[in-house]
N, C-alpha and C positions, 0 to 999 in steps of 0.2 A: 745528222746522218743516222739511219736505222741500224740497229745492232743485228748481226748475223744470228740466225736461230741456233740455239745451243742444243738442238735435238733434231733428229731426222723425222720429218713429217710422215713419211711412209711407215716407219717403225712405230711411231705413235698411233697412226691410223690402224695398223695391224693389231695393236693392243686394244684399241677401242672396239675393233671387230670382235675380239674374243669376249669382251664384256657384253656387248650387244647380243652376241650369239647365245650367251648363257642366260641373260636377264631380260632381253627384249628392250624396247625403247622405254616404256613406262617403268619397268623395273630397274632401270639404270639411273643412278644419280650422278651429278657432276663430280661429287667427291670420289665415287667409284672410278670414274673416267680418268681424272687427273692422277689418281694413285696408280692405276694400271698403266697409263701412258707415260708416267714419270715426268710430267710437266706441271707447271703451275696453272692455276685457273685462268690467269690473264693470257698466258701463252695459248691455251686451248681456244679462248675466244678470239684472240688476234689471228690465229692461224686458220681455224675452222669455222669461226662464227659461233652461233649458238648450238645447243645440243641437237636440235633438229637438223641443222645443216651438217653437223658432224655425222649424224646417223645416215643421212643420205650419201655422204661421201664414203662412209664405211660400207654401206650396202652396195654402192657402185663398185668399189674396189673388190669387195668379196665376190660379187657376181662375175667380174672380169677374171679373177684368179680361179674361181671354181669352174667357170665356163671353159677356160683354157685347159684346166686339168681334165675335165670331162671329155673335151674334144681330143686331147692328146691320147687318153686311154682308148677312145673310140677308134682312132686312126692308127694305133700302134700295130696290131696284128695285120697280117696279109689278108686273111679272109674276113669279109664284113661281119659275119656272124660272130667271129672271135673278138672283133672290136666291140660289138654289142655286149658280149659276155664280159670283156675287160671293163667296160664302163659300169656294168651292173656290179661287178666285183668291187670296183672302186667305191661305189655308193655304199655297199654293204660294209666294206672296211672302214669307211669314214662316218658311218651312220651314228656312232656313239657321240660324235661331236655335233652339237646343235647346228642346224643349217639356218643361216641368217635369212636366206631367201624364203624358205618355208615359214620361218618365224615371222617375217614381215607380212606375209600373206595372212597368217593366222591372227596376227595382232591388228592389222589394219584393213584386211579385205580390200574393198574398192574405195574406202573412205579417204584415202590420201593419194591424189593423182600423181604426186611426185614419186611415190613408191611404185605405183603402177607403171609409170614411164620407165623407171630404172629396171624393174623386173621384166617389162616387155622387151626392152632392148636385148637383155641377156637371153630371154626366151627365144627370140627370133633366131639368134645365132645357133643356139643349141638345137632347136627344132630342125633347122636346115641341115646341120651336120648329122643328126640322127636319121632324118628322112633319107639323106643320100645313102647312108650305110644300109638302111632297111631295103631300099631299092636294089642295091648291090647284092644283098643277101638273098633277095627274091630271085634275082637273075642267076645266082649261084645255086638255087634250089634249096637253100637253108631256111628260108622264111616263106610261109605259105603265100602264094600269089592270090589267094582268096581274100587276103587282108588288105585293106587300104593303107598305104604308108602313113598318111596323116593321122589316121585313127590309131595306128600302132605307136606313133610318136606320142599322142595324147595318153595312151595306155601306159607307156614306159615312164613318162614324166609323172603321171599319177602314182605309179608303182614306186618310183624314187621317193616321192614325198611320203607315201605310206610307210616305206621302210624307215625313213628318218623319224617319222612320228612314232612308229613302233619302238624304235631304239630309245627315243626320248621317254617313252612310257615304260621302259624296263625290259623289253624283249631281249633274250640272250642271243649270242652269235649264231647258235644253231637255228633258231627261229628266223633270224634275219637272212641267213644263207638260204633257208628253205623258201622264204618269200622271193628272193632273187631268182632262184632256180625255177620256181613256179611261174614267175612272170615271163622268163625266157621260154619256158616250155609252151606257153600259150601262143607263141609265134609260129610254131610248126604247122 
């Protein structure tokens, strides 16, 4: 009879997310993971498979959690433009924490189809939510109707990545806030 796990897999996965966020896949060792996750090496392999499968599970969980948080910020205020602002403020507020999604793109580009598939699934959901709010903001007169909603989505997602990379490179909060404000100002 198999023994019950002596740890919570989601808690362990969250700890792995933190390590991968900070060090990337190549910069993370199995020793770093088992220490952060508070589990033995055999438990890591029995539960998650190898390091690559753990990374994929971490990226998928991260994308789900981040996607939900972005969409929640986007939908909170009544006016669509305020939702866009809330989402941008969330990106700025969280920018000091490395983004596993951006990190995966920087580390692997298109070389790992599994990573591309995980990121594409999250991207579709986020793009649909942002696009809907942009169209609402255009209808409210808060975002220029001269702008194509899909192009605005591309621009905002690139701005989010840029803000996160700028933070990783040492930009202070004043600069990050200015980047966020400037990106939103471009929508008028």
